[in-house]
C-alpha positions as MATLAB code, in Angstrom:
seq = 'MQAMAGRMKAGHGLLLATIAISMFLDGLDGTIVNVALPSIADDFGIGTGDTSWIVTVYFLMMSGLILVFGRICDMGAIKRVLIIGMGIFTLGSLFCGLSPSLTILLLSRAFQGVGAAMIASSAVMLGVKYLPKEKLGLAMSLVVLGSSFGVALGPTVGAVLTEYSSWHWIFFINVPIGILAILMAHKAVPADKGLEKGDLDLRGSALLFAAIVLGLFVIERIPSVGISASSLVALVGCVVLFAVFIRYERGRASPVLNLNLFRNRNFDMATMAYMLVNLTIMGIVYLMPFLLKQIMGLTTLESGLFLSLQSLSMIACCLVVGRISDKRGDRPFAILACVIMLVFTILVAMVDTETSLLYLGASLLVSGCIWGIGGGPMGARMVDSLDDEDRGSGSSMISFVMYFSSALGTALFAGLFGLGSGEGSGSISDVSTDAFMDGFHLCMIVAIVLAVVSIILSWALKVDRKGSE';
ca = [
     -49.643  -10.804   25.476;
     -47.374   -7.890   26.345;
     -45.448  -10.083   28.778;
     -45.006  -12.742   26.082;
     -43.828  -10.135   23.576;
     -41.374   -8.849   26.150;
     -39.968  -12.352   26.691;
     -39.611  -12.820   22.930;
     -37.724   -9.540   22.607;
     -35.491  -10.489   25.528;
     -34.889  -13.869   23.885;
     -33.944  -12.164   20.642;
     -31.492   -9.959   22.506;
     -29.834  -12.953   24.165;
     -29.717  -14.774   20.827;
     -28.030  -11.773   19.201;
     -25.546  -11.682   22.086;
     -24.854  -15.398   21.554;
     -24.128  -14.768   17.867;
     -21.799  -11.890   18.749;
     -19.810  -13.779   21.404;
     -19.526  -16.858   19.159;
     -18.007  -14.810   16.346;
     -15.870  -12.928   18.864;
     -14.283  -16.237   19.905;
     -13.672  -17.100   16.259;
     -12.062  -13.728   15.527;
     -10.021  -13.648   18.729;
      -8.424  -17.044   18.227;
      -7.643  -16.218   14.621;
      -5.197  -13.465   15.674;
      -4.271  -13.961   19.343;
      -1.912  -16.841   18.547;
       0.272  -15.145   15.913;
       1.868  -12.588   18.204;
       2.951  -15.362   20.594;
       4.506  -17.566   17.888;
       8.080  -16.295   18.413;
       7.796  -17.082   22.143;
       6.391  -20.551   21.418;
       9.166  -21.175   18.869;
      11.829  -20.140   21.398;
      10.227  -22.249   24.127;
      10.173  -25.404   21.993;
      13.355  -24.573   20.025;
      11.687  -24.943   16.621;
      11.833  -23.165   13.240;
       9.218  -21.313   11.215;
       8.245  -24.452    9.311;
       7.240  -26.350   12.449;
       5.792  -23.228   14.063;
       3.552  -22.604   11.065;
       1.623  -25.784   11.825;
       0.342  -24.217   15.056;
      -1.639  -21.880   12.800;
      -2.099  -24.202    9.817;
      -3.617  -27.139   11.675;
      -6.300  -24.886   13.189;
      -7.411  -23.464    9.833;
      -7.031  -26.912    8.269;
      -9.608  -28.400   10.635;
     -11.963  -25.489    9.976;
     -11.713  -25.699    6.183;
     -12.046  -29.477    6.196;
     -15.057  -29.666    8.486;
     -17.059  -26.463    8.149;
     -19.043  -27.701    5.127;
     -20.023  -30.906    6.924;
     -21.108  -29.161   10.101;
     -22.938  -26.544    8.052;
     -24.909  -29.359    6.438;
     -25.716  -30.881    9.849;
     -26.944  -27.479   11.063;
     -29.106  -27.128    7.978;
     -30.631  -30.519    8.742;
     -31.898  -29.214   12.077;
     -29.146  -29.646   14.699;
     -28.017  -26.037   15.132;
     -28.172  -25.932   18.932;
     -26.372  -29.246   19.378;
     -23.641  -28.317   16.907;
     -23.137  -24.897   18.517;
     -23.043  -26.042   22.155;
     -20.955  -29.148   21.492;
     -18.633  -27.016   19.358;
     -18.236  -24.478   22.145;
     -17.478  -27.308   24.563;
     -14.844  -28.806   22.263;
     -13.323  -25.375   21.588;
     -13.143  -24.567   25.309;
     -11.673  -27.938   26.244;
      -9.242  -27.718   23.327;
      -8.122  -24.292   24.514;
      -7.415  -25.745   27.967;
      -5.385  -28.587   26.421;
      -3.428  -26.078   24.287;
      -2.501  -24.048   27.353;
      -1.340  -27.162   29.205;
       0.694  -28.528   26.274;
       4.251  -29.512   27.298;
       5.475  -30.147   23.753;
       4.863  -29.138   20.149;
       3.253  -32.488   19.350;
       0.685  -32.137   22.146;
       0.065  -28.515   21.181;
      -0.621  -29.445   17.545;
      -3.020  -32.210   18.569;
      -4.769  -29.789   20.920;
      -4.988  -27.128   18.203;
      -6.534  -29.685   15.856;
      -9.111  -30.552   18.525;
      -9.748  -26.853   19.116;
     -10.180  -26.352   15.362;
     -12.973  -28.963   15.280;
     -14.872  -26.885   17.831;
     -14.156  -23.681   15.920;
     -15.566  -25.219   12.727;
     -18.741  -26.163   14.588;
     -19.105  -22.655   16.036;
     -18.456  -20.894   12.717;
     -20.909  -23.102   10.807;
     -23.744  -22.672   13.336;
     -23.416  -19.104   14.640;
     -24.302  -17.375   11.362;
     -27.236  -19.744   10.790;
     -28.776  -18.745   14.142;
     -29.863  -15.382   12.761;
     -31.251  -16.886    9.571;
     -33.265  -19.614   11.332;
     -34.501  -17.997   14.530;
     -34.761  -14.221   14.098;
     -37.506  -12.252   12.324;
     -36.548  -10.773    8.959;
     -36.446   -7.229   10.330;
     -33.625   -8.282   12.694;
     -31.596  -10.307   10.216;
     -29.582   -7.263    9.126;
     -28.699   -6.568   12.760;
     -27.674  -10.205   13.232;
     -25.355  -10.109   10.205;
     -23.868   -6.841   11.460;
     -23.141   -8.515   14.800;
     -21.452  -11.372   12.948;
     -19.040   -8.902   11.343;
     -18.693   -6.738   14.452;
     -18.117   -9.667   16.822;
     -15.504  -11.238   14.567;
     -13.825   -7.877   13.854;
     -13.728   -6.996   17.544;
     -12.044  -10.321   18.281;
      -9.592   -9.825   15.415;
      -8.764   -6.319   16.671;
      -8.258   -7.352   20.292;
      -6.322  -10.538   19.515;
      -2.821   -9.117   18.958;
      -2.948   -6.792   21.971;
      -4.489   -9.309   24.363;
      -2.097  -12.011   23.173;
       0.877   -9.690   23.589;
      -0.104   -8.616   27.111;
      -0.679  -12.195   28.240;
       2.564  -13.455   26.689;
       4.639  -10.513   27.934;
       3.426  -10.490   31.520;
       2.595  -14.169   32.003;
       3.341  -16.788   29.335;
       2.075  -17.881   25.929;
      -0.028  -20.559   27.633;
      -2.493  -17.878   28.744;
      -3.468  -16.955   25.191;
      -5.334  -20.263   25.262;
      -6.475  -20.230   28.888;
      -8.331  -16.939   28.299;
     -10.765  -18.792   26.023;
     -11.938  -21.050   28.844;
     -14.078  -18.570   30.856;
     -15.354  -16.950   27.646;
     -16.267  -20.364   26.262;
     -18.119  -21.358   29.435;
     -20.092  -18.098   29.342;
     -20.927  -18.696   25.668;
     -22.182  -22.227   26.417;
     -24.494  -20.946   29.164;
     -25.832  -18.206   26.885;
     -26.393  -20.589   23.968;
     -28.168  -23.119   26.192;
     -30.640  -20.446   27.293;
     -30.972  -18.431   24.066;
     -31.065  -20.994   21.248;
     -34.366  -22.846   20.687;
     -34.249  -26.608   21.099;
     -33.583  -28.684   17.990;
     -36.682  -30.415   16.647;
     -34.843  -33.405   15.291;
     -32.587  -34.179   12.359;
     -34.070  -34.208    8.910;
     -32.969  -36.937    6.552;
     -30.042  -35.923    4.406;
     -26.744  -36.990    2.904;
     -23.678  -35.800    4.827;
     -21.172  -37.180    2.292;
     -18.723  -38.211    5.009;
     -16.603  -40.224    2.592;
     -16.151  -37.233    0.287;
     -15.287  -35.040    3.285;
     -12.664  -37.530    4.451;
     -11.074  -37.740    0.987;
     -10.933  -33.953    0.648;
      -9.553  -33.499    4.161;
      -6.793  -36.085    3.681;
      -5.800  -34.598    0.319;
      -5.588  -31.098    1.830;
      -3.428  -32.329    4.733;
      -0.938  -34.013    2.406;
      -0.932  -31.038    0.029;
      -0.172  -28.536    2.780;
       2.622  -30.776    4.085;
       4.221  -30.815    0.632;
       3.833  -27.033    0.158;
       5.521  -26.278    3.486;
       8.097  -29.073    3.482;
       9.684  -29.139    0.031;
      10.725  -25.441   -0.132;
      12.138  -25.439    3.406;
      13.932  -28.804    3.655;
      13.994  -30.056    0.059;
      12.668  -33.198   -1.593;
      12.629  -36.252    0.639;
      10.988  -39.663    0.638;
       8.230  -38.438    2.958;
       7.456  -35.388    0.823;
       7.353  -37.476   -2.367;
       4.994  -39.985   -0.768;
       2.819  -37.103    0.458;
       2.784  -35.526   -3.024;
       1.725  -38.769   -4.708;
      -0.869  -39.381   -2.015;
      -2.272  -35.874   -2.428;
      -2.642  -36.247   -6.206;
      -4.235  -39.697   -5.925;
      -6.677  -38.636   -3.208;
      -7.739  -35.530   -5.132;
      -8.329  -37.643   -8.240;
     -10.398  -40.150   -6.255;
     -12.285  -37.288   -4.576;
     -13.197  -35.676   -7.910;
     -14.317  -38.973   -9.387;
     -16.384  -39.803   -6.298;
     -18.011  -36.380   -5.993;
     -19.193  -36.340   -9.610;
     -21.552  -39.200   -8.852;
     -23.040  -37.704   -5.689;
     -26.461  -36.082   -5.523;
     -25.418  -33.976   -2.498;
     -21.615  -33.630   -2.630;
     -19.670  -31.950    0.150;
     -18.118  -29.731   -2.527;
     -20.205  -28.870   -5.575;
     -17.663  -29.288   -8.365;
     -20.152  -28.042  -10.951;
     -19.588  -24.523   -9.612;
     -16.109  -24.552  -11.128;
     -17.537  -24.893  -14.631;
     -18.480  -21.232  -14.282;
     -15.537  -19.106  -15.476;
     -16.684  -16.036  -13.559;
     -16.952  -18.028  -10.335;
     -13.456  -19.430  -10.891;
     -11.970  -15.947  -11.285;
     -13.841  -14.564   -8.271;
     -12.810  -17.517   -6.115;
      -9.174  -17.374   -7.188;
      -8.939  -13.633   -6.510;
     -10.547  -14.074   -3.084;
      -8.188  -16.936   -2.248;
      -5.031  -15.135   -3.420;
      -5.799  -12.047   -1.345;
      -6.523  -14.033    1.802;
      -3.565  -16.408    1.539;
      -1.166  -13.518    0.888;
      -2.417  -11.541    3.870;
      -2.301  -14.587    6.159;
       1.193  -15.499    4.992;
       2.516  -12.023    5.767;
       0.619  -11.870    9.073;
       2.282  -15.149   10.044;
       5.798  -13.799    9.391;
       5.249  -10.317   10.813;
       5.674  -11.156   14.555;
       9.055  -12.766   13.826;
      10.134   -9.682   11.856;
       9.052   -7.323   14.622;
      10.827   -9.289   17.339;
      14.034  -10.465   15.661;
      14.750   -7.645   13.222;
      13.010   -4.610   14.690;
      13.881   -5.575   18.276;
      10.368   -5.099   19.661;
       9.037   -6.827   22.742;
       6.028   -9.094   22.463;
       3.813   -6.343   23.867;
       5.110   -3.766   21.391;
       4.638   -6.254   18.544;
       1.041   -6.833   19.583;
       0.280   -3.121   19.604;
       1.804   -2.755   16.144;
      -0.185   -5.656   14.741;
      -3.384   -4.122   16.129;
      -2.979   -1.246   13.669;
      -3.976   -3.609   10.877;
      -7.205   -4.593   12.624;
      -8.168   -1.005   13.461;
      -7.927    0.208    9.869;
      -9.783   -2.913    8.723;
     -12.749   -2.154   10.993;
     -12.775    1.508    9.964;
     -12.884    0.574    6.273;
     -15.610   -2.044    6.859;
     -17.882    0.584    8.390;
     -17.491    2.866    5.365;
     -17.587    0.278    2.570;
     -20.616   -1.517    3.990;
     -22.732    1.604    3.505;
     -21.910    2.351   -0.105;
     -21.076   -0.958   -1.836;
     -24.788   -1.726   -2.328;
     -25.146    1.514   -4.281;
     -21.962    1.475   -6.316;
     -21.458   -2.261   -6.714;
     -18.711   -4.606   -5.500;
     -16.354   -4.511   -8.484;
     -14.646   -1.147   -7.734;
     -13.957   -2.187   -4.138;
     -12.640   -5.615   -5.116;
     -10.208   -4.061   -7.610;
      -9.188   -1.321   -5.154;
      -8.466   -3.899   -2.438;
      -6.136   -5.812   -4.768;
      -4.353   -2.595   -5.782;
      -3.872   -1.720   -2.112;
      -2.466   -5.213   -1.528;
       0.077   -4.593   -4.289;
       1.068   -1.306   -2.644;
       1.337   -3.004    0.746;
       3.480   -5.880   -0.526;
       5.838   -3.430   -2.263;
       6.108   -1.362    0.929;
       6.897   -4.429    3.035;
       9.324   -5.780    0.424;
      11.419   -2.638    1.018;
      11.742   -3.321    4.760;
      15.299   -3.888    5.981;
      17.255   -3.565    9.224;
      17.278    0.237    8.899;
      13.518    0.620    8.396;
      11.808    2.965   10.850;
       8.927    1.844   13.033;
       6.856    4.718   11.648;
       7.216    3.308    8.131;
       6.289   -0.181    9.286;
       3.305    1.083   11.273;
       2.016    2.997    8.252;
       2.403   -0.144    6.132;
       0.318   -2.148    8.609;
      -2.404    0.498    8.523;
      -2.450    0.157    4.742;
      -2.724   -3.627    4.998;
      -5.863   -3.407    7.133;
      -7.593   -1.555    4.317;
      -7.189   -4.554    2.014;
      -9.659   -6.827    3.760;
     -11.673   -3.947    5.175;
     -12.412   -2.691    1.657;
     -12.392   -5.934   -0.290;
     -13.408   -8.744    2.077;
     -17.173   -8.358    1.781;
     -17.286   -7.307   -1.899;
     -14.915  -10.073   -3.016;
     -16.940  -12.721   -1.195;
     -20.158  -11.299   -2.638;
     -18.721  -11.533   -6.158;
     -18.303  -15.284   -5.736;
     -22.031  -15.631   -5.051;
     -23.123  -13.054   -7.626;
     -21.269  -14.859  -10.404;
     -23.588  -17.882   -9.978;
     -27.124  -18.624  -11.106;
     -29.856  -18.415   -8.475;
     -30.019  -22.181   -7.935;
     -26.292  -22.323   -7.119;
     -26.076  -19.309   -4.793;
     -26.536  -21.432   -1.662;
     -23.555  -23.619   -2.583;
     -21.566  -20.487   -3.431;
     -22.246  -19.021    0.004;
     -20.876  -22.162    1.686;
     -17.792  -21.965   -0.511;
     -16.887  -18.538    0.893;
     -16.187  -19.973    4.345;
     -14.344  -22.975    2.930;
     -12.109  -20.847    0.704;
     -11.398  -18.379    3.517;
     -10.154  -21.002    5.989;
      -8.437  -23.154    3.372;
      -6.513  -20.186    1.962;
      -5.540  -19.147    5.508;
      -3.941  -22.552    6.042;
      -2.418  -22.517    2.549;
      -0.919  -19.031    2.948;
       0.680  -19.883    6.286;
       2.196  -23.122    4.982;
       3.348  -21.544    1.694;
       5.077  -18.552    3.247;
       6.677  -20.700    5.956;
       8.097  -22.940    3.245;
       9.301  -20.004    1.144;
      10.934  -18.433    4.186;
      12.754  -21.681    4.907;
      13.951  -21.805    1.290;
      15.132  -18.184    1.195;
      16.757  -18.158    4.633;
      18.269  -21.629    4.458;
      16.776  -22.214    7.900;
      15.375  -25.635    7.129;
      13.987  -27.164   10.285;
      16.359  -25.365   12.633;
      15.387  -23.000   15.428;
      14.198  -19.593   14.221;
      16.184  -17.869   16.995;
      19.436  -19.220   15.470;
      18.825  -17.635   12.050;
      21.132  -14.684   11.328;
      19.741  -11.257   10.454;
      20.908  -11.481    6.839;
      19.463  -14.974    6.387;
      16.184  -13.891    7.955;
      15.864  -10.946    5.580;
      16.718  -13.165    2.590;
      13.842  -15.473    3.487;
      11.486  -12.588    4.199;
      12.247  -10.808    0.926;
      11.686  -14.009   -1.094;
       8.236  -14.248    0.485;
       7.522  -10.616   -0.411;
       8.556  -11.128   -4.040;
       6.037  -13.966   -4.282;
       3.458  -11.787   -2.508;
       3.914   -9.038   -5.125;
       3.348  -11.537   -7.936;
       0.198  -12.847   -6.243;
      -1.075   -9.285   -5.790;
      -0.621   -8.560   -9.502;
      -2.492  -11.748  -10.438;
      -5.355  -10.815   -8.089;
      -5.659   -7.393   -9.758;
      -5.832   -8.989  -13.207;
      -8.509  -11.457  -12.085;
     -10.613   -8.815  -10.332;
     -10.380   -6.454  -13.311;
     -11.244   -9.176  -15.844;
     -14.334  -10.219  -13.892;
     -17.114   -7.850  -15.003;
     -19.895   -9.337  -12.834;
     -21.180   -6.896  -10.231;
     -23.967   -6.947   -7.667;
     -25.601   -4.095   -9.587;
     -26.050   -6.591  -12.393;
     -23.598   -5.127  -14.899;
     -21.509   -7.423  -16.999;
];
């Protein structure tokens, strides 16, 4: 009996390690690419609009597929989804590193994003399904820690690899980690017992995915290059597909996206605030490496070290907030995070060619506090605004909104930068300093407006985990 108990404890330890390394991969790939974007843009001779799709297509695949794969996991295929996802992610990373052109890189990133969606949807469920209740808190902590550790290391690792080798290695590094993760998951995760019967709503997923793709194309394209036949066709297609999707989903017993949630005013405000904060942060994070390299004159390595400041302050704030939000409620932290975002956007809006690196570094430290203080509480407010029977659907919406807003923020700010700088589809390296700053400042003006709206929404929403309204 003691030997069996020992094997169970060892199995739990390996399962926890599998959860941690899965979320580490997710966090690492979310930040390792950004610091190398200027090098990729120079290598392919492309502008910020085209470069943005290297980030956008990855988050697009995650937002479009994570609900479907989450449903498959819930039906009993966790191990298969996780291991196949790790295999796709690893193979996609290899293809990304070998890409000779932007087109091949985008296709490879899309393939990689499918694997990432499978990993993200299954890794968190491992702790819920296979660990005893007394270890569930530890599992959730490892989810946050693994992802945060990957987020923190991403800029530095990406900068070192790009500076001393080439941008291709920011993808190659995933291959050995992915292989290790597959071996661990194969040994640690219990075998699937078979799929339960259920409705995957593949048609609804396809309609939503296609509408999102066309919508993001319009958001990025029209501001940067103006209205064209292709953008008009995409706009009409987006509107039509969304209308068809809404009509179709209303008649489904198990829709991919529970539209009834949006009849709840509190949920709408919580979701909008969460989305605005994330898309603003991701939009600025996308532009920051270009600012550091072209305006501040930093090397890729120096840019990576600067961007790591954001992740370090985020982790520090997470450790503090996680201990006290249960006692004091989520509302104060959600409001504070939005106020800090307003401060950060104002600070960055004042950046010009004479700005000191000390000022910029301090601004990045401030930005890390936004998600470190507000990420958990703002997500929790989405769930807490719902009735008990809808909380499961609300939890799934958190992941969807996070990845969708990441794609939306990148596309939006790339389009705004193209509009303000007059860059269009030209190479980013050919943009003059004045034109670059014009585009950057337009993005920051929009960011300030979004920050103000997020404060209003978070303040107006009285729902709190403590139960006060």
